[in-house]
MARVEX-606106 format. One record per atom (N, C-alpha, C): residue number from 1; residue in one letter; atom name; x, z, y. Coordinates in steps of 0.1 Angstrom, whole numbers, m for minus. Layout:
N
+-----+----+----+-------+-------+-------+
:   i : aa : at :     X :     Z :     Y :
+-----+----+----+-------+-------+-------+
: NUM :  a : CA :     X :     Z :     Y :
...
+-----+----+----+-------+-------+-------+
***
This chain:
168
+-----+----+----+-------+-------+-------+
:   i : aa : at :     X :     Z :     Y :
+-----+----+----+-------+-------+-------+
:   1 :  m :  N :    46 :   171 :   237 :
:   1 :  m : CA :    59 :   165 :   232 :
:   1 :  m :  C :    60 :   167 :   217 :
:   2 :  q :  N :    66 :   157 :   212 :
:   2 :  q : CA :    68 :   154 :   197 :
:   2 :  q :  C :    80 :   162 :   192 :
:   3 :  q :  N :    79 :   173 :   183 :
:   3 :  q : CA :    91 :   179 :   178 :
:   3 :  q :  C :   100 :   171 :   169 :
:   4 :  r :  N :   113 :   173 :   170 :
:   4 :  r : CA :   122 :   165 :   163 :
:   4 :  r :  C :   122 :   169 :   148 :
:   5 :  r :  N :   123 :   160 :   138 :
:   5 :  r : CA :   123 :   163 :   126 :
:   5 :  r :  C :   138 :   170 :   122 :
:   6 :  r :  N :   137 :   182 :   114 :
:   6 :  r : CA :   148 :   187 :   110 :
:   6 :  r :  C :   153 :   182 :    99 :
:   7 :  v :  N :   165 :   177 :    97 :
:   7 :  v : CA :   174 :   170 :    87 :
:   7 :  v :  C :   185 :   176 :    83 :
:   8 :  g :  N :   186 :   179 :    71 :
:   8 :  g : CA :   198 :   186 :    65 :
:   8 :  g :  C :   204 :   178 :    56 :
:   9 :  v :  N :   218 :   183 :    56 :
:   9 :  v : CA :   226 :   173 :    44 :
:   9 :  v :  C :   233 :   187 :    36 :
:  10 :  y :  N :   231 :   187 :    22 :
:  10 :  y : CA :   240 :   194 :    15 :
:  10 :  y :  C :   249 :   186 :     6 :
:  11 :  a :  N :   262 :   186 :     9 :
:  11 :  a : CA :   271 :   179 :     3 :
:  11 :  a :  C :   278 :   186 :    m7 :
:  12 :  g :  N :   285 :   180 :   m17 :
:  12 :  g : CA :   294 :   183 :   m27 :
:  12 :  g :  C :   298 :   175 :   m37 :
:  13 :  s :  N :   307 :   179 :   m46 :
:  13 :  s : CA :   312 :   167 :   m56 :
:  13 :  s :  C :   302 :   165 :   m68 :
:  14 :  f :  N :   291 :   177 :   m72 :
:  14 :  f : CA :   285 :   179 :   m81 :
:  14 :  f :  C :   290 :   170 :   m96 :
:  15 :  d :  N :   299 :   176 :   m99 :
:  15 :  d : CA :   306 :   171 :  m111 :
:  15 :  d :  C :   305 :   179 :  m124 :
:  16 :  p :  N :   294 :   181 :  m130 :
:  16 :  p : CA :   281 :   179 :  m126 :
:  16 :  p :  C :   273 :   189 :  m118 :
:  17 :  v :  N :   259 :   185 :  m116 :
:  17 :  v : CA :   251 :   194 :  m109 :
:  17 :  v :  C :   247 :   206 :  m121 :
:  18 :  t :  N :   245 :   217 :  m113 :
:  18 :  t : CA :   242 :   229 :  m119 :
:  18 :  t :  C :   230 :   236 :  m116 :
:  19 :  f :  N :   223 :   246 :  m121 :
:  19 :  f : CA :   213 :   252 :  m118 :
:  19 :  f :  C :   214 :   259 :  m104 :
:  20 :  g :  N :   227 :   264 :  m102 :
:  20 :  g : CA :   230 :   270 :   m90 :
:  20 :  g :  C :   230 :   261 :   m78 :
:  21 :  h :  N :   233 :   248 :   m80 :
:  21 :  h : CA :   232 :   239 :   m68 :
:  21 :  h :  C :   218 :   235 :   m68 :
:  22 :  l :  N :   210 :   233 :   m78 :
:  22 :  l : CA :   196 :   231 :   m77 :
:  22 :  l :  C :   189 :   243 :   m69 :
:  23 :  d :  N :   193 :   255 :   m71 :
:  23 :  d : CA :   189 :   269 :   m63 :
:  23 :  d :  C :   190 :   265 :   m48 :
:  24 :  v :  N :   202 :   263 :   m43 :
:  24 :  v : CA :   207 :   259 :   m29 :
:  24 :  v :  C :   196 :   246 :   m24 :
:  25 :  v :  N :   196 :   235 :   m32 :
:  25 :  v : CA :   186 :   226 :   m29 :
:  25 :  v :  C :   172 :   228 :   m26 :
:  26 :  t :  N :   167 :   237 :   m36 :
:  26 :  t : CA :   153 :   241 :   m35 :
:  26 :  t :  C :   153 :   251 :   m22 :
:  27 :  k :  N :   162 :   261 :   m18 :
:  27 :  k : CA :   162 :   268 :    m7 :
:  27 :  k :  C :   161 :   259 :     4 :
:  28 :  a :  N :   172 :   251 :     5 :
:  28 :  a : CA :   175 :   244 :    18 :
:  28 :  a :  C :   161 :   233 :    20 :
:  29 :  a :  N :   158 :   228 :    11 :
:  29 :  a : CA :   145 :   220 :    12 :
:  29 :  a :  C :   133 :   227 :    19 :
:  30 :  d :  N :   130 :   240 :    14 :
:  30 :  d : CA :   123 :   247 :    24 :
:  30 :  d :  C :   126 :   249 :    37 :
:  31 :  l :  N :   135 :   248 :    41 :
:  31 :  l : CA :   140 :   253 :    55 :
:  31 :  l :  C :   142 :   241 :    66 :
:  32 :  v :  N :   141 :   228 :    58 :
:  32 :  v : CA :   142 :   217 :    66 :
:  32 :  v :  C :   130 :   204 :    64 :
:  33 :  d :  N :   131 :   197 :    73 :
:  33 :  d : CA :   117 :   185 :    67 :
:  33 :  d :  C :   123 :   175 :    61 :
:  34 :  e :  N :   136 :   172 :    60 :
:  34 :  e : CA :   141 :   164 :    51 :
:  34 :  e :  C :   156 :   167 :    48 :
:  35 :  l :  N :   157 :   166 :    34 :
:  35 :  l : CA :   171 :   171 :    30 :
:  35 :  l :  C :   179 :   159 :    22 :
:  36 :  h :  N :   190 :   155 :    26 :
:  36 :  h : CA :   199 :   147 :    18 :
:  36 :  h :  C :   207 :   156 :     8 :
:  37 :  v :  N :   209 :   151 :    m3 :
:  37 :  v : CA :   221 :   160 :   m12 :
:  37 :  v :  C :   229 :   146 :   m13 :
:  38 :  l :  N :   241 :   149 :   m10 :
:  38 :  l : CA :   252 :   140 :   m10 :
:  38 :  l :  C :   263 :   142 :   m18 :
:  39 :  v :  N :   267 :   133 :   m27 :
:  39 :  v : CA :   278 :   132 :   m35 :
:  39 :  v :  C :   289 :   127 :   m25 :
:  40 :  a :  N :   299 :   137 :   m25 :
:  40 :  a : CA :   309 :   134 :   m15 :
:  40 :  a :  C :   321 :   131 :   m24 :
:  41 :  v :  N :   328 :   121 :   m22 :
:  41 :  v : CA :   336 :   115 :   m31 :
:  41 :  v :  C :   352 :   122 :   m25 :
:  42 :  n :  N :   359 :   129 :   m32 :
:  42 :  n : CA :   370 :   136 :   m28 :
:  42 :  n :  C :   381 :   129 :   m34 :
:  43 :  p :  N :   390 :   123 :   m31 :
:  43 :  p : CA :   400 :   116 :   m39 :
:  43 :  p :  C :   410 :   124 :   m46 :
:  44 :  k :  N :   411 :   137 :   m40 :
:  44 :  k : CA :   421 :   145 :   m47 :
:  44 :  k :  C :   416 :   153 :   m59 :
:  45 :  k :  N :   402 :   149 :   m63 :
:  45 :  k : CA :   395 :   159 :   m74 :
:  45 :  k :  C :   395 :   149 :   m85 :
:  46 :  t :  N :   397 :   153 :   m96 :
:  46 :  t : CA :   397 :   144 :  m109 :
:  46 :  t :  C :   382 :   148 :  m114 :
:  47 :  t :  N :   374 :   140 :  m115 :
:  47 :  t : CA :   360 :   141 :  m119 :
:  47 :  t :  C :   358 :   135 :  m134 :
:  48 :  w :  N :   347 :   143 :  m140 :
:  48 :  w : CA :   343 :   136 :  m154 :
:  48 :  w :  C :   336 :   125 :  m154 :
:  49 :  f :  N :   327 :   126 :  m140 :
:  49 :  f : CA :   317 :   114 :  m139 :
:  49 :  f :  C :   319 :   105 :  m127 :
:  50 :  t :  N :   317 :    94 :  m128 :
:  50 :  t : CA :   316 :    85 :  m116 :
:  50 :  t :  C :   309 :    89 :  m106 :
:  51 :  r :  N :   311 :    83 :   m92 :
:  51 :  r : CA :   299 :    86 :   m83 :
:  51 :  r :  C :   287 :    82 :   m84 :
:  52 :  e :  N :   284 :    71 :   m94 :
:  52 :  e : CA :   272 :    65 :   m96 :
:  52 :  e :  C :   264 :    74 :  m106 :
:  53 :  e :  N :   273 :    78 :  m114 :
:  53 :  e : CA :   266 :    88 :  m125 :
:  53 :  e :  C :   263 :   100 :  m119 :
:  54 :  r :  N :   272 :   107 :  m109 :
:  54 :  r : CA :   267 :   118 :  m104 :
:  54 :  r :  C :   254 :   117 :   m96 :
:  55 :  v :  N :   254 :   105 :   m89 :
:  55 :  v : CA :   240 :   103 :   m81 :
:  55 :  v :  C :   228 :   103 :   m91 :
:  56 :  a :  N :   230 :    93 :  m102 :
:  56 :  a : CA :   218 :    93 :  m111 :
:  56 :  a :  C :   215 :   106 :  m118 :
:  57 :  l :  N :   224 :   115 :  m119 :
:  57 :  l : CA :   220 :   128 :  m126 :
:  57 :  l :  C :   215 :   136 :  m115 :
:  58 :  l :  N :   219 :   135 :  m101 :
:  58 :  l : CA :   210 :   143 :   m92 :
:  58 :  l :  C :   197 :   137 :   m90 :
:  59 :  q :  N :   194 :   125 :   m91 :
:  59 :  q : CA :   183 :   119 :   m87 :
:  59 :  q :  C :   172 :   123 :  m100 :
:  60 :  a :  N :   177 :   126 :  m112 :
:  60 :  a : CA :   169 :   129 :  m122 :
:  60 :  a :  C :   164 :   142 :  m122 :
:  61 :  v :  N :   172 :   153 :  m115 :
:  61 :  v : CA :   169 :   166 :  m115 :
:  61 :  v :  C :   165 :   173 :  m101 :
:  62 :  v :  N :   167 :   166 :   m88 :
:  62 :  v : CA :   162 :   172 :   m75 :
:  62 :  v :  C :   148 :   172 :   m75 :
:  63 :  p :  N :   143 :   180 :   m66 :
:  63 :  p : CA :   127 :   180 :   m64 :
:  63 :  p :  C :   123 :   167 :   m55 :
:  64 :  p :  N :   112 :   162 :   m59 :
:  64 :  p : CA :   106 :   150 :   m51 :
:  64 :  p :  C :   106 :   150 :   m36 :
:  65 :  g :  N :   110 :   140 :   m32 :
:  65 :  g : CA :   111 :   142 :   m17 :
:  65 :  g :  C :   127 :   141 :   m13 :
:  66 :  v :  N :   136 :   149 :   m18 :
:  66 :  v : CA :   148 :   150 :   m17 :
:  66 :  v :  C :   156 :   137 :   m19 :
:  67 :  v :  N :   165 :   134 :    m7 :
:  67 :  v : CA :   173 :   121 :    m8 :
:  67 :  v :  C :   185 :   124 :   m12 :
:  68 :  v :  N :   189 :   114 :   m23 :
:  68 :  v : CA :   202 :   115 :   m30 :
:  68 :  v :  C :   211 :   103 :   m26 :
:  69 :  a :  N :   223 :   106 :   m20 :
:  69 :  a : CA :   230 :    96 :   m15 :
:  69 :  a :  C :   247 :   100 :   m19 :
:  70 :  s :  N :   256 :    89 :   m13 :
:  70 :  s : CA :   271 :    95 :   m18 :
:  70 :  s :  C :   277 :    89 :    m5 :
:  71 :  t :  N :   289 :    92 :    m4 :
:  71 :  t : CA :   300 :    88 :     8 :
:  71 :  t :  C :   312 :    91 :     2 :
:  72 :  e :  N :   321 :    81 :     8 :
:  72 :  e : CA :   335 :    84 :     7 :
:  72 :  e :  C :   342 :    87 :    19 :
:  73 :  g :  N :   334 :    87 :    29 :
:  73 :  g : CA :   339 :    92 :    45 :
:  73 :  g :  C :   335 :   105 :    47 :
:  74 :  y :  N :   338 :   110 :    59 :
:  74 :  y : CA :   335 :   124 :    62 :
:  74 :  y :  C :   319 :   127 :    61 :
:  75 :  v :  N :   316 :   139 :    57 :
:  75 :  v : CA :   302 :   142 :    54 :
:  75 :  v :  C :   296 :   143 :    72 :
:  76 :  v :  N :   301 :   148 :    79 :
:  76 :  v : CA :   296 :   149 :    93 :
:  76 :  v :  C :   292 :   135 :    98 :
:  77 :  e :  N :   301 :   123 :    94 :
:  77 :  e : CA :   295 :   110 :    99 :
:  77 :  e :  C :   284 :   106 :    93 :
:  78 :  y :  N :   281 :   109 :    78 :
:  78 :  y : CA :   270 :   106 :    74 :
:  78 :  y :  C :   258 :   115 :    78 :
:  79 :  a :  N :   259 :   127 :    82 :
:  79 :  a : CA :   250 :   135 :    88 :
:  79 :  a :  C :   245 :   129 :   102 :
:  80 :  r :  N :   256 :   125 :   109 :
:  80 :  r : CA :   253 :   115 :   123 :
:  80 :  r :  C :   243 :   105 :   119 :
:  81 :  a :  N :   249 :    98 :   108 :
:  81 :  a : CA :   242 :    84 :   107 :
:  81 :  a :  C :   226 :    87 :   102 :
:  82 :  v :  N :   222 :    96 :    96 :
:  82 :  v : CA :   207 :   100 :    92 :
:  82 :  v :  C :   201 :   108 :   101 :
:  83 :  g :  N :   207 :   112 :   114 :
:  83 :  g : CA :   202 :   121 :   122 :
:  83 :  g :  C :   201 :   136 :   119 :
:  84 :  a :  N :   210 :   139 :   111 :
:  84 :  a : CA :   207 :   153 :   107 :
:  84 :  a :  C :   214 :   162 :   115 :
:  85 :  a :  N :   209 :   174 :   118 :
:  85 :  a : CA :   216 :   187 :   127 :
:  85 :  a :  C :   220 :   197 :   118 :
:  86 :  w :  N :   221 :   196 :   105 :
:  86 :  w : CA :   224 :   207 :    97 :
:  86 :  w :  C :   231 :   203 :    87 :
:  87 :  l :  N :   243 :   211 :    83 :
:  87 :  l : CA :   250 :   206 :    71 :
:  87 :  l :  C :   247 :   221 :    63 :
:  88 :  v :  N :   245 :   218 :    51 :
:  88 :  v : CA :   240 :   230 :    43 :
:  88 :  v :  C :   253 :   234 :    34 :
:  89 :  r :  N :   256 :   246 :    31 :
:  89 :  r : CA :   268 :   248 :    23 :
:  89 :  r :  C :   264 :   261 :    15 :
:  90 :  g :  N :   264 :   259 :     0 :
:  90 :  g : CA :   263 :   269 :    m8 :
:  90 :  g :  C :   272 :   279 :   m11 :
:  91 :  v :  N :   268 :   290 :   m11 :
:  91 :  v : CA :   279 :   303 :   m11 :
:  91 :  v :  C :   278 :   308 :   m24 :
:  92 :  r :  N :   286 :   312 :   m34 :
:  92 :  r : CA :   283 :   320 :   m46 :
:  92 :  r :  C :   293 :   331 :   m46 :
:  93 :  t :  N :   303 :   332 :   m39 :
:  93 :  t : CA :   312 :   345 :   m40 :
:  93 :  t :  C :   321 :   346 :   m27 :
:  94 :  t :  N :   326 :   356 :   m26 :
:  94 :  t : CA :   334 :   359 :   m12 :
:  94 :  t :  C :   345 :   350 :   m10 :
:  95 :  t :  N :   352 :   345 :   m22 :
:  95 :  t : CA :   361 :   334 :   m21 :
:  95 :  t :  C :   354 :   320 :   m17 :
:  96 :  d :  N :   343 :   318 :   m19 :
:  96 :  d : CA :   336 :   306 :   m15 :
:  96 :  d :  C :   334 :   307 :     1 :
:  97 :  a :  N :   328 :   320 :     3 :
:  97 :  a : CA :   326 :   322 :    18 :
:  97 :  a :  C :   337 :   319 :    24 :
:  98 :  a :  N :   350 :   324 :    23 :
:  98 :  a : CA :   361 :   323 :    31 :
:  98 :  a :  C :   365 :   307 :    33 :
:  99 :  a :  N :   364 :   297 :    21 :
:  99 :  a : CA :   368 :   285 :    23 :
:  99 :  a :  C :   356 :   276 :    31 :
: 100 :  e :  N :   343 :   282 :    29 :
: 100 :  e : CA :   330 :   275 :    34 :
: 100 :  e :  C :   332 :   277 :    50 :
: 101 :  l :  N :   336 :   291 :    56 :
: 101 :  l : CA :   341 :   293 :    67 :
: 101 :  l :  C :   350 :   283 :    75 :
: 102 :  e :  N :   361 :   281 :    68 :
: 102 :  e : CA :   370 :   270 :    72 :
: 102 :  e :  C :   365 :   258 :    73 :
: 103 :  l :  N :   357 :   253 :    60 :
: 103 :  l : CA :   352 :   239 :    63 :
: 103 :  l :  C :   341 :   238 :    74 :
: 104 :  a :  N :   334 :   247 :    77 :
: 104 :  a : CA :   323 :   247 :    88 :
: 104 :  a :  C :   330 :   248 :   101 :
: 105 :  a :  N :   343 :   252 :   103 :
: 105 :  a : CA :   349 :   252 :   116 :
: 105 :  a :  C :   355 :   237 :   118 :
: 106 :  l :  N :   361 :   234 :   106 :
: 106 :  l : CA :   367 :   221 :   107 :
: 106 :  l :  C :   354 :   210 :   110 :
: 107 :  n :  N :   344 :   211 :   104 :
: 107 :  n : CA :   331 :   200 :   105 :
: 107 :  n :  C :   327 :   203 :   121 :
: 108 :  a :  N :   326 :   215 :   126 :
: 108 :  a : CA :   322 :   218 :   140 :
: 108 :  a :  C :   332 :   214 :   149 :
: 109 :  s :  N :   344 :   211 :   145 :
: 109 :  s : CA :   355 :   205 :   154 :
: 109 :  s :  C :   354 :   189 :   154 :
: 110 :  l :  N :   348 :   184 :   144 :
: 110 :  l : CA :   346 :   168 :   142 :
: 110 :  l :  C :   333 :   164 :   147 :
: 111 :  a :  N :   322 :   175 :   147 :
: 111 :  a : CA :   307 :   169 :   151 :
: 111 :  a :  C :   302 :   184 :   156 :
: 112 :  p :  N :   304 :   186 :   169 :
: 112 :  p : CA :   298 :   199 :   175 :
: 112 :  p :  C :   284 :   201 :   172 :
: 113 :  e :  N :   278 :   188 :   175 :
: 113 :  e : CA :   262 :   186 :   176 :
: 113 :  e :  C :   256 :   190 :   159 :
: 114 :  v :  N :   264 :   190 :   151 :
: 114 :  v : CA :   260 :   193 :   137 :
: 114 :  v :  C :   264 :   207 :   132 :
: 115 :  r :  N :   254 :   215 :   130 :
: 115 :  r : CA :   256 :   229 :   126 :
: 115 :  r :  C :   257 :   232 :   112 :
: 116 :  t :  N :   263 :   241 :   110 :
: 116 :  t : CA :   264 :   245 :    93 :
: 116 :  t :  C :   256 :   259 :    93 :
: 117 :  f :  N :   248 :   258 :    80 :
: 117 :  f : CA :   242 :   270 :    76 :
: 117 :  f :  C :   245 :   271 :    61 :
: 118 :  f :  N :   246 :   286 :    58 :
: 118 :  f : CA :   251 :   290 :    45 :
: 118 :  f :  C :   237 :   296 :    36 :
: 119 :  v :  N :   236 :   288 :    25 :
: 119 :  v : CA :   226 :   292 :    14 :
: 119 :  v :  C :   235 :   298 :     3 :
: 120 :  t :  N :   230 :   313 :    m2 :
: 120 :  t : CA :   235 :   319 :   m11 :
: 120 :  t :  C :   227 :   314 :   m24 :
: 121 :  a :  N :   235 :   313 :   m35 :
: 121 :  a : CA :   227 :   309 :   m46 :
: 121 :  a :  C :   221 :   322 :   m54 :
: 122 :  d :  N :   212 :   320 :   m61 :
: 122 :  d : CA :   207 :   334 :   m68 :
: 122 :  d :  C :   220 :   337 :   m77 :
: 123 :  p :  N :   220 :   351 :   m78 :
: 123 :  p : CA :   232 :   357 :   m83 :
: 123 :  p :  C :   232 :   354 :   m97 :
: 124 :  a :  N :   223 :   353 :  m103 :
: 124 :  a : CA :   220 :   350 :  m119 :
: 124 :  a :  C :   226 :   336 :  m120 :
: 125 :  l :  N :   225 :   329 :  m110 :
: 125 :  l : CA :   230 :   315 :  m111 :
: 125 :  l :  C :   244 :   312 :  m106 :
: 126 :  s :  N :   249 :   322 :  m100 :
: 126 :  s : CA :   261 :   319 :   m92 :
: 126 :  s :  C :   274 :   320 :  m100 :
: 127 :  g :  N :   273 :   324 :  m113 :
: 127 :  g : CA :   285 :   326 :  m118 :
: 127 :  g :  C :   295 :   314 :  m125 :
: 128 :  v :  N :   287 :   306 :  m125 :
: 128 :  v : CA :   294 :   294 :  m131 :
: 128 :  v :  C :   294 :   281 :  m123 :
: 129 :  s :  N :   305 :   276 :  m119 :
: 129 :  s : CA :   306 :   263 :  m109 :
: 129 :  s :  C :   307 :   249 :  m121 :
: 130 :  s :  N :   307 :   240 :  m115 :
: 130 :  s : CA :   309 :   228 :  m122 :
: 130 :  s :  C :   322 :   229 :  m129 :
: 131 :  s :  N :   334 :   234 :  m126 :
: 131 :  s : CA :   345 :   233 :  m133 :
: 131 :  s :  C :   342 :   243 :  m146 :
: 132 :  g :  N :   337 :   254 :  m142 :
: 132 :  g : CA :   334 :   264 :  m152 :
: 132 :  g :  C :   324 :   259 :  m163 :
: 133 :  l :  N :   317 :   251 :  m160 :
: 133 :  l : CA :   305 :   246 :  m169 :
: 133 :  l :  C :   314 :   237 :  m179 :
: 134 :  k :  N :   322 :   228 :  m174 :
: 134 :  k : CA :   331 :   219 :  m181 :
: 134 :  k :  C :   341 :   229 :  m192 :
: 135 :  a :  N :   344 :   240 :  m184 :
: 135 :  a : CA :   354 :   249 :  m195 :
: 135 :  a :  C :   344 :   253 :  m205 :
: 136 :  l :  N :   334 :   258 :  m202 :
: 136 :  l : CA :   325 :   264 :  m213 :
: 136 :  l :  C :   323 :   253 :  m222 :
: 137 :  l :  N :   319 :   242 :  m218 :
: 137 :  l : CA :   316 :   231 :  m230 :
: 137 :  l :  C :   329 :   227 :  m236 :
: 138 :  t :  N :   339 :   227 :  m233 :
: 138 :  t : CA :   354 :   224 :  m237 :
: 138 :  t :  C :   356 :   235 :  m249 :
: 139 :  a :  N :   352 :   245 :  m243 :
: 139 :  a : CA :   355 :   258 :  m255 :
: 139 :  a :  C :   344 :   260 :  m266 :
: 140 :  g :  N :   333 :   249 :  m265 :
: 140 :  g : CA :   323 :   250 :  m277 :
: 140 :  g :  C :   312 :   259 :  m272 :
: 141 :  e :  N :   311 :   263 :  m261 :
: 141 :  e : CA :   300 :   273 :  m256 :
: 141 :  e :  C :   288 :   264 :  m254 :
: 142 :  r :  N :   277 :   270 :  m256 :
: 142 :  r : CA :   263 :   267 :  m250 :
: 142 :  r :  C :   264 :   264 :  m234 :
: 143 :  v :  N :   256 :   254 :  m230 :
: 143 :  v : CA :   257 :   253 :  m215 :
: 143 :  v :  C :   244 :   250 :  m209 :
: 144 :  d :  N :   232 :   251 :  m218 :
: 144 :  d : CA :   219 :   247 :  m215 :
: 144 :  d :  C :   213 :   258 :  m206 :
: 145 :  h :  N :   219 :   268 :  m203 :
: 145 :  h : CA :   215 :   281 :  m194 :
: 145 :  h :  C :   222 :   278 :  m182 :
: 146 :  v :  N :   229 :   270 :  m179 :
: 146 :  v : CA :   238 :   267 :  m166 :
: 146 :  v :  C :   233 :   254 :  m161 :
: 147 :  c :  N :   227 :   243 :  m164 :
: 147 :  c : CA :   224 :   230 :  m159 :
: 147 :  c :  C :   212 :   225 :  m168 :
: 148 :  p :  N :   203 :   215 :  m162 :
: 148 :  p : CA :   193 :   208 :  m168 :
: 148 :  p :  C :   196 :   201 :  m182 :
: 149 :  p :  N :   187 :   198 :  m190 :
: 149 :  p : CA :   188 :   189 :  m202 :
: 149 :  p :  C :   195 :   179 :  m200 :
: 150 :  q :  N :   193 :   170 :  m189 :
: 150 :  q : CA :   198 :   158 :  m187 :
: 150 :  q :  C :   211 :   159 :  m183 :
: 151 :  v :  N :   218 :   169 :  m179 :
: 151 :  v : CA :   232 :   170 :  m175 :
: 151 :  v :  C :   238 :   174 :  m187 :
: 152 :  v :  N :   231 :   184 :  m196 :
: 152 :  v : CA :   237 :   186 :  m208 :
: 152 :  v :  C :   240 :   176 :  m217 :
: 153 :  a :  N :   230 :   167 :  m218 :
: 153 :  a : CA :   232 :   155 :  m228 :
: 153 :  a :  C :   244 :   146 :  m221 :
: 154 :  a :  N :   243 :   143 :  m208 :
: 154 :  a : CA :   254 :   136 :  m203 :
: 154 :  a :  C :   269 :   144 :  m204 :
: 155 :  l :  N :   270 :   156 :  m203 :
: 155 :  l : CA :   283 :   165 :  m204 :
: 155 :  l :  C :   288 :   163 :  m219 :
: 156 :  v :  N :   277 :   165 :  m230 :
: 156 :  v : CA :   279 :   164 :  m241 :
: 156 :  v :  C :   286 :   150 :  m246 :
: 157 :  e :  N :   279 :   138 :  m242 :
: 157 :  e : CA :   284 :   127 :  m244 :
: 157 :  e :  C :   299 :   122 :  m238 :
: 158 :  r :  N :   299 :   129 :  m226 :
: 158 :  r : CA :   313 :   128 :  m218 :
: 158 :  r :  C :   322 :   134 :  m225 :
: 159 :  h :  N :   320 :   146 :  m231 :
: 159 :  h : CA :   329 :   154 :  m237 :
: 159 :  h :  C :   335 :   147 :  m250 :
: 160 :  t :  N :   323 :   143 :  m259 :
: 160 :  t : CA :   326 :   137 :  m269 :
: 160 :  t :  C :   337 :   123 :  m270 :
: 161 :  k :  N :   334 :   116 :  m258 :
: 161 :  k : CA :   342 :   103 :  m254 :
: 161 :  k :  C :   355 :   107 :  m251 :
: 162 :  r :  N :   356 :   118 :  m243 :
: 162 :  r : CA :   369 :   123 :  m238 :
: 162 :  r :  C :   378 :   126 :  m249 :
: 163 :  s :  N :   372 :   134 :  m259 :
: 163 :  s : CA :   378 :   140 :  m270 :
: 163 :  s :  C :   384 :   130 :  m280 :
: 164 :  s :  N :   376 :   119 :  m282 :
: 164 :  s : CA :   379 :   110 :  m292 :
: 164 :  s :  C :   391 :   100 :  m285 :
: 165 :  e :  N :   389 :    98 :  m270 :
: 165 :  e : CA :   401 :    92 :  m264 :
: 165 :  e :  C :   413 :    97 :  m267 :
: 166 :  r :  N :   413 :   111 :  m265 :
: 166 :  r : CA :   425 :   119 :  m266 :
: 166 :  r :  C :   431 :   118 :  m279 :
: 167 :  a :  N :   423 :   120 :  m290 :
: 167 :  a : CA :   426 :   118 :  m303 :
: 167 :  a :  C :   430 :   105 :  m308 :
: 168 :  g :  N :   425 :    94 :  m302 :
: 168 :  g : CA :   428 :    82 :  m308 :
: 168 :  g :  C :   441 :    76 :  m303 :
+-----+----+----+-------+-------+-------+
***
């Protein structure tokens, strides 16, 4: 009897991707046969980067073999489409855990066959979210300890462009 491939989906806004996200990606990739990192478009969120830019940044920094995609629909629908049995959720804090448990319950009601598992980010990497990363940069702080060089370059370029547009 052939064993079914274990497919997981790790979704987020990734605006932009941080070392904390990549820590979750690495850990999750070790637990499944195929991992999809999914840029989920949330129309309620204002982002610095377009969906296509976020996908490109992720493709530049995820380990080989990890699939990067995007969706404007429900994450569980994408999971079904790729045959995923697992949704991966990264947890940094107790506040994250409470919100993630609510999301897991919602996803379970939408797709009971797709289960959620939680991966904790390394505590040394869990202190800064994507929002926190942008706040650090806006305050003139270094961010190279929080995200890969490709992301730093994109952030600096975007911040400079946004600053000049506001000044102009």
